[in-house]
C-alpha positions as a printed NumPy array, in Angstrom:
array([[-15.121,   0.861,   6.13 ],
       [-13.77 ,   3.183,   8.805],
       [-10.875,   4.854,   7.001],
       [-10.379,   7.569,   9.598],
       [ -7.334,   5.97 ,  11.189],
       [ -4.785,   3.981,   9.214],
       [ -1.5  ,   5.165,  10.635],
       [ -2.351,   8.876,  11.064],
       [ -4.591,  11.123,  13.123],
       [ -6.616,  12.584,  10.248],
       [-10.277,  11.984,  10.913],
       [ -9.822,  10.195,  14.235],
       [-12.482,  12.447,  15.828],
       [-15.162,  11.256,  13.371],
       [-17.902,   8.915,  14.556],
       [-18.601,   5.858,  12.411],
       [-20.899,   2.851,  12.447],
       [-17.983,   0.456,  13.035],
       [-17.978,  -1.821,  16.082],
       [-14.744,  -2.907,  17.786],
       [-13.903,  -6.563,  18.38 ],
       [-10.805,  -8.474,  19.458],
       [ -9.705, -12.106,  19.358],
       [ -7.261, -13.544,  21.867],
       [ -6.771, -16.684,  23.939],
       [ -9.179, -15.022,  26.395],
       [-11.857, -14.579,  23.703],
       [-11.223, -16.968,  20.827],
       [-14.307, -15.932,  18.84 ],
       [-14.153, -12.189,  19.416],
       [-17.828, -12.237,  20.386],
       [-19.298,  -9.285,  22.271],
       [-19.221,  -9.686,  26.051],
       [-17.289, -12.975,  25.862],
       [-13.805, -12.022,  27.053],
       [-12.198, -13.493,  30.163],
       [-14.803, -16.227,  30.629],
       [-12.371, -19.179,  30.596],
       [-12.278, -21.558,  33.554],
       [ -9.389, -23.611,  32.139],
       [ -6.25 , -22.524,  30.303],
       [ -2.523, -21.881,  30.426],
       [ -2.827, -19.476,  33.366],
       [ -5.184, -21.543,  35.525],
       [ -2.519, -22.846,  37.914],
       [ -0.894, -19.431,  38.359],
       [ -4.321, -17.899,  38.994],
       [ -5.395, -20.609,  41.417],
       [ -7.869, -19.195,  43.92 ],
       [ -8.463, -15.977,  41.997],
       [-11.425, -17.29 ,  40.064],
       [-12.927, -16.736,  36.622],
       [-11.851, -13.553,  34.863],
       [ -8.346, -13.495,  36.369],
       [ -5.996, -14.379,  33.51 ],
       [ -7.034, -18.007,  33.239],
       [ -6.267, -18.35 ,  29.503],
       [ -3.661, -15.815,  28.318],
       [ -1.92 , -18.105,  25.799],
       [ -2.162, -21.285,  23.763],
       [  0.17 , -24.209,  23.142],
       [  0.851, -25.295,  19.565],
       [  2.239, -28.848,  19.42 ],
       [  5.02 , -29.718,  17.011],
       [  3.705, -30.135,  13.484],
       [  0.269, -28.722,  14.288],
       [ -1.687, -25.806,  12.802],
       [ -4.017, -23.703,  14.949],
       [ -6.758, -21.311,  13.897],
       [ -6.137, -17.914,  15.455],
       [ -9.178, -16.243,  14.011],
       [-12.306, -16.918,  11.953],
       [-14.081, -13.626,  11.358],
       [-17.247, -13.014,   9.361],
       [-17.205,  -9.758,   7.438],
       [-17.338,  -7.178,   6.233],
       [-14.644,  -5.651,   8.36 ],
       [-11.007,  -4.622,   8.736],
       [ -8.258,  -6.046,  10.891],
       [ -6.543,  -3.02 ,  12.407],
       [ -3.833,  -4.457,  14.681],
       [ -2.147,  -7.789,  15.384],
       [  0.026,  -8.404,  18.456],
       [  1.79 , -11.616,  19.399],
       [  4.777, -13.096,  21.167],
       [  6.115, -16.635,  21.467],
       [  8.291, -18.861,  23.582],
       [ 10.851, -19.811,  22.442],
       [ 12.156, -17.076,  20.114],
       [ 13.604, -19.69 ,  17.771],
       [ 10.001, -20.406,  16.767],
       [  9.955, -17.188,  14.741],
       [ 11.356, -18.865,  11.6  ],
       [  9.761, -22.25 ,  12.256],
       [  6.148, -21.028,  12.185],
       [  4.11 , -19.969,   9.162],
       [  1.486, -17.238,   9.473],
       [ -1.307, -17.582,   6.913],
       [ -4.306, -15.401,   6.154],
       [ -7.128, -16.305,   3.759],
       [ -9.574, -13.626,   2.631],
       [-13.214, -14.175,   1.683],
       [-13.065, -17.966,   1.663],
       [-10.228, -18.213,  -0.883],
       [ -8.505, -21.599,  -1.119],
       [ -5.049, -20.002,  -1.376],
       [ -3.611, -17.752,   1.343],
       [ -2.96 , -14.104,   0.581],
       [ -0.393, -14.063,   3.407],
       [  2.077, -16.926,   3.936],
       [  5.155, -15.73 ,   5.806],
       [  7.328, -16.982,   8.692],
       [  6.127, -15.275,  11.837],
       [  9.397, -13.477,  12.59 ],
       [  9.871, -12.201,   9.052],
       [  6.347, -10.753,   9.037],
       [  7.506,  -8.577,  11.944],
       [ 10.988,  -7.832,  10.527],
       [ 12.759, -10.315,  12.812],
       [ 13.93 , -13.056,  10.501],
       [ 16.986, -14.37 ,  12.345],
       [ 15.388, -15.805,  15.506],
       [ 17.06 , -13.07 ,  17.525],
       [ 15.187, -10.008,  18.748],
       [ 15.64 ,  -6.653,  16.998],
       [ 13.857,  -3.416,  17.872],
       [ 11.66 ,  -1.986,  15.104],
       [  9.966,   1.398,  15.462],
       [  8.013,   1.972,  12.257],
       [  4.501,   2.942,  11.206],
       [  3.083,  -0.461,  10.172],
       [  5.395,  -2.744,  12.217],
       [  6.716,  -2.409,  15.762],
       [  8.876,  -5.031,  17.489],
       [  9.411,  -4.258,  21.156],
       [ 11.417,  -5.87 ,  23.971],
       [ 11.569,  -8.798,  24.207],
       [  9.724, -10.122,  21.202],
       [  6.488,  -8.157,  21.355],
       [  5.393,  -8.099,  17.7  ],
       [  2.858,  -5.577,  16.38 ],
       [  1.433,  -5.055,  12.881],
       [ -0.814,  -2.128,  11.959],
       [ -1.417,  -2.922,   8.281],
       [ -5.084,  -2.183,   7.498],
       [ -6.518,  -5.519,   6.342],
       [-10.02 ,  -5.129,   4.881],
       [-12.156,  -8.144,   3.967],
       [-15.672,  -8.449,   2.642],
       [-16.93 , -11.902,   3.59 ],
       [-14.409, -13.498,   5.938],
       [-10.906, -13.599,   7.372],
       [ -9.267, -16.902,   8.313],
       [ -5.957, -16.648,  10.225],
       [ -3.763, -19.641,  11.139],
       [ -0.3  , -20.387,  12.478],
       [  1.541, -23.615,  11.635],
       [  4.305, -24.904,  13.905],
       [  6.855, -26.668,  11.711],
       [  9.351, -27.126,  14.547],
       [ 10.053, -30.326,  16.475],
       [  8.969, -28.759,  19.773],
       [  5.844, -27.219,  21.196],
       [  5.582, -23.442,  21.212],
       [  3.591, -21.101,  23.413],
       [  1.782, -18.233,  21.689],
       [  0.242, -15.115,  23.208],
       [ -1.773, -13.136,  20.65 ],
       [ -4.416, -10.509,  20.054],
       [ -6.176,  -9.625,  16.785],
       [ -8.06 ,  -6.318,  16.843],
       [-10.643,  -5.576,  14.162],
       [-13.666,  -3.502,  13.256],
       [-16.908,  -4.744,  11.734],
       [-18.181,  -2.239,   9.2  ],
       [-18.762,  -1.859,   5.467],
       [-15.72 ,  -1.942,   3.198],
       [-15.234,   0.61 ,   0.435],
       [-15.51 ,  -0.659,  -3.132],
       [-11.946,   0.392,  -3.917],
       [-10.405,  -1.239,  -0.806],
       [ -7.798,  -3.869,  -1.717],
       [ -6.671,  -7.01 ,   0.09 ],
       [ -3.333,  -7.189,   1.912],
       [ -0.932,  -9.825,   0.577],
       [  2.492, -10.869,   1.869],
       [  4.876, -13.381,   0.313],
       [  8.196, -14.845,   1.483],
       [ 11.012, -16.059,  -0.722],
       [ 14.573, -17.204,  -0.072],
       [ 17.639, -17.66 ,  -2.259],
       [ 20.002, -19.832,  -0.215],
       [ 22.295, -18.743,  -1.73 ],
       [ 21.731, -16.531,  -4.767],
       [ 23.578, -18.184,  -7.681],
       [ 26.623, -16.046,  -8.402],
       [ 25.825, -13.554, -11.132],
       [ 22.074, -13.929, -10.624],
       [ 19.41 , -11.892,  -8.781],
       [ 17.078, -12.624,  -5.899],
       [ 13.394, -12.38 ,  -6.789],
       [ 11.417, -10.515,  -4.143],
       [  8.05 , -10.758,  -5.898],
       [  6.778, -12.362,  -9.09 ],
       [  3.654, -13.833, -10.627],
       [  1.315, -11.13 ,  -9.344],
       [ -1.511, -10.289, -11.722],
       [ -4.176,  -7.676, -11.217],
       [ -4.381,  -4.107, -10.023],
       [ -2.768,  -2.946,  -6.82 ],
       [  0.141,  -1.266,  -5.112],
       [  3.374,  -2.493,  -3.549],
       [  3.839,  -1.268,   0.024],
       [  6.8  ,  -2.905,   1.706],
       [ 10.002,  -4.954,   1.69 ],
       [ 11.876,  -6.746,   4.467],
       [ 15.19 ,  -8.46 ,   3.735],
       [ 17.047, -10.87 ,   6.012],
       [ 20.45 , -10.753,   4.321],
       [ 23.245, -13.185,   5.139],
       [ 26.672, -12.28 ,   3.741],
       [ 28.755, -15.102,   2.222],
       [ 31.52 , -13.065,   0.554],
       [ 34.144, -10.742,   2.025],
       [ 33.934,  -6.994,   1.595],
       [ 30.968,  -4.687,   1.139],
       [ 27.858,  -6.551,   0.044],
       [ 25.087,  -4.009,  -0.66 ],
       [ 25.653,  -2.598,  -4.153],
       [ 22.747,  -4.472,  -5.733],
       [ 19.973,  -2.471,  -7.368],
       [ 16.318,  -3.042,  -6.454],
       [ 14.19 ,  -3.125,  -9.609],
       [ 10.424,  -2.918, -10.153],
       [  9.067,  -4.403, -13.392],
       [  5.575,  -3.01 , -13.948],
       [  2.711,  -3.764, -16.328],
       [  4.467,  -5.818, -18.986],
       [  8.079,  -4.704, -18.424],
       [ 10.369,  -7.394, -19.796],
       [ 14.15 ,  -6.983, -19.9  ],
       [ 14.288,  -3.565, -18.28 ],
       [ 12.285,  -2.224, -15.323],
       [ 10.356,   0.998, -14.959],
       [ 11.857,   1.705, -11.535],
       [ 15.547,   1.009, -10.906],
       [ 17.297,   2.043,  -7.711],
       [ 20.983,   2.808,  -7.245],
       [ 22.002,   0.333,  -4.568],
       [ 20.714,  -1.781,  -1.708],
       [ 21.664,   0.623,   1.084],
       [ 20.172,   3.489,  -0.946],
       [ 16.82 ,   1.695,  -1.297],
       [ 16.662,   1.278,   2.48 ],
       [ 17.409,   4.969,   2.992],
       [ 21.047,   4.665,   4.023],
       [ 24.247,   5.592,   2.223],
       [ 27.905,   4.7  ,   1.889],
       [ 27.695,   1.115,   3.102],
       [ 25.778,   1.989,   6.321],
       [ 29.318,   2.616,   7.593],
       [ 30.36 ,   5.574,   9.764],
       [ 34.142,   5.935,   9.709],
       [ 35.633,   4.717,  12.939],
       [ 32.318,   3.216,  14.055],
       [ 31.313,   0.677,  11.395],
       [ 27.782,  -0.461,  10.642],
       [ 25.143,   1.627,  12.425],
       [ 21.604,   0.349,  12.973],
       [ 18.603,   2.678,  12.633],
       [ 14.838,   2.328,  12.734],
       [ 12.534,   5.067,  11.416],
       [  8.829,   5.32 ,  10.505],
       [  9.334,   4.134,   6.925],
       [ 12.756,   2.463,   6.638],
       [ 15.585,   1.015,   8.647],
       [ 18.588,  -1.241,   9.087],
       [ 17.162,  -2.693,  12.257],
       [ 19.482,  -5.659,  12.786],
       [ 23.24 ,  -6.182,  12.575],
       [ 24.476,  -9.615,  13.659],
       [ 28.255,  -9.853,  13.776],
       [ 30.316, -13.06 ,  13.591],
       [ 31.308, -14.456,  16.978],
       [ 34.437, -16.259,  15.803],
       [ 32.886, -19.631,  16.609],
       [ 29.543, -20.908,  15.271],
       [ 27.961, -17.686,  14.071],
       [ 30.52 , -17.286,  11.341],
       [ 28.837, -14.839,   8.954],
       [ 27.467, -11.302,   9.063],
       [ 23.67 , -11.116,   9.09 ],
       [ 21.46 ,  -8.073,   8.545],
       [ 17.78 ,  -7.17 ,   8.691],
       [ 16.329,  -4.137,   6.88 ],
       [ 12.914,  -2.8  ,   5.925],
       [ 11.397,  -0.225,   3.567],
       [  7.733,   0.8  ,   3.687],
       [  6.263,   2.396,   0.567],
       [  3.49 ,   4.189,   2.439],
       [  3.982,   7.773,   1.221],
       [  5.284,   6.359,  -2.098],
       [  3.409,   3.132,  -3.007],
       [  4.467,   1.476,  -6.252],
       [  1.264,   1.175,  -8.261],
       [  0.571,  -1.371, -10.979],
       [ -2.439,  -1.961, -13.213],
       [ -1.681,  -5.433, -14.626],
       [  1.332,  -7.104, -13.026],
       [  4.497,  -6.559, -10.973],
       [  7.871,  -8.226, -10.465],
       [ 10.549,  -7.068,  -7.999],
       [ 14.195,  -8.175,  -7.813],
       [ 17.427,  -7.282,  -6.022],
       [ 20.94 ,  -8.003,  -7.242],
       [ 23.415,  -9.856,  -5.042],
       [ 26.299,  -7.491,  -5.701],
       [ 29.24 ,  -6.234,  -3.702],
       [ 32.624,  -4.562,  -4.016],
       [ 35.905,  -6.257,  -4.883],
       [ 39.413,  -5.068,  -5.708],
       [ 39.961,  -3.374,  -9.077],
       [ 41.374,  -5.414, -11.946],
       [ 42.951,  -3.283, -14.698],
       [ 39.993,  -0.914, -14.665],
       [ 41.899,   2.098, -13.418],
       [ 40.019,   2.054, -10.101],
       [ 40.881,   0.559,  -6.715],
       [ 37.597,  -1.358,  -6.763],
       [ 35.048,  -3.041,  -9.   ],
       [ 31.468,  -4.279,  -8.652],
       [ 31.584,  -7.999,  -7.911],
       [ 28.645, -10.447,  -8.037],
       [ 28.183, -12.255,  -4.737],
       [ 26.383, -15.389,  -3.627],
       [ 24.566, -14.288,  -0.503],
       [ 21.705, -15.803,   1.495],
       [ 18.716, -13.498,   0.948],
       [ 15.25 , -14.022,   2.404],
       [ 12.607, -11.45 ,   1.49 ],
       [  9.08 , -10.588,   2.525],
       [  7.023,  -8.464,   0.125],
       [  3.798,  -6.695,   1.142],
       [  1.305,  -5.482,  -1.439],
       [ -2.369,  -4.698,  -1.829],
       [ -4.267,  -6.421,  -4.643],
       [ -7.781,  -6.228,  -6.05 ],
       [ -8.228,  -9.993,  -5.548],
       [ -8.409, -11.931,  -2.256],
       [ -5.985, -14.599,  -3.492],
       [ -2.968, -14.445,  -5.819],
       [ -2.991, -16.012,  -9.265],
       [  0.433, -17.475,  -8.438],
       [  2.432, -17.694,  -5.24 ],
       [  5.717, -19.205,  -4.084],
       [  5.806, -22.818,  -3.033],
       [  5.124, -23.252,   0.667],
       [  8.529, -23.491,   2.387],
       [  9.454, -26.437,   4.561],
       [ 11.462, -26.374,   7.757],
       [ 14.788, -26.855,   5.943],
       [ 13.941, -23.969,   3.582],
       [ 13.278, -21.747,   6.591],
       [ 16.238, -22.838,   8.693],
       [ 18.509, -20.149,  10.102],
       [ 22.114, -21.268,   9.726]])
């Protein structure tokens, strides 16, 4: 496998035996010398008179309730970049991206399209990070290295009641894959809402050897006051009641501090190479009645490694007024709407367990 470039410049000058390929609506197989050959497609009317090779098939339509195959790739190889955009934007939560590695029956990746690119609320938010970039107006990019040995099968299911238009490109290299290369997995879960006094599970049921590399939370606030006191906990290799890794608060885990609140300004969004509070949706006093946030944390310099199993949780915990405790405040369990996406690499192409596939009501933004 060409490991010279996976988010850095080290080794980029090295020659390798890898060959570059790309799948899009203009080359649905990724075959060599087969791009731009379409004579029919979504751009045919706009390109009338220009002829073959002039943007005849830049996109595909996905009817309501249908699943399309975006890519079937024979390995060994590594997906190096995925770009896509859709119309309408509200399709971001109503579509499920799935990836199967090496012919596995179960998907290693099953995540709503928007959440996979840190845009879980059907409204665009800029993200400028190493593995994920979301650019105006809904240009989604993922740079996770995704090695596979025999095959990669990528699909998108449209759960919505309307047709969507998808533009996409999947860039990959065909080359040998190192023996110690692991498979990318991504799982989505939602607590709608978290039962008061309980926790939201970000990841569970993972068995095998690997490393945890990223978290995205779409957090909807249902209680007044500050909401982000909950600790993020990593239970590793047989941990039971208590975790090996325990953070100090939600905003701390995402690299912020003191409620993400600058005095006199309020919440301040930020997007950095490894972490960010990329989205702040404020109530409008009418139908959008609650605060909504989007935040990400990439464990790239600091992956959380496990040899047998891993479980990750976050507490739904905020701040309330003090009650006879000698302080003006107290920690108060909340009942917030938390949707999470967890990224991890595993030594197996399919998980031993995974969350139930969500339906449209489970995914609904409200």
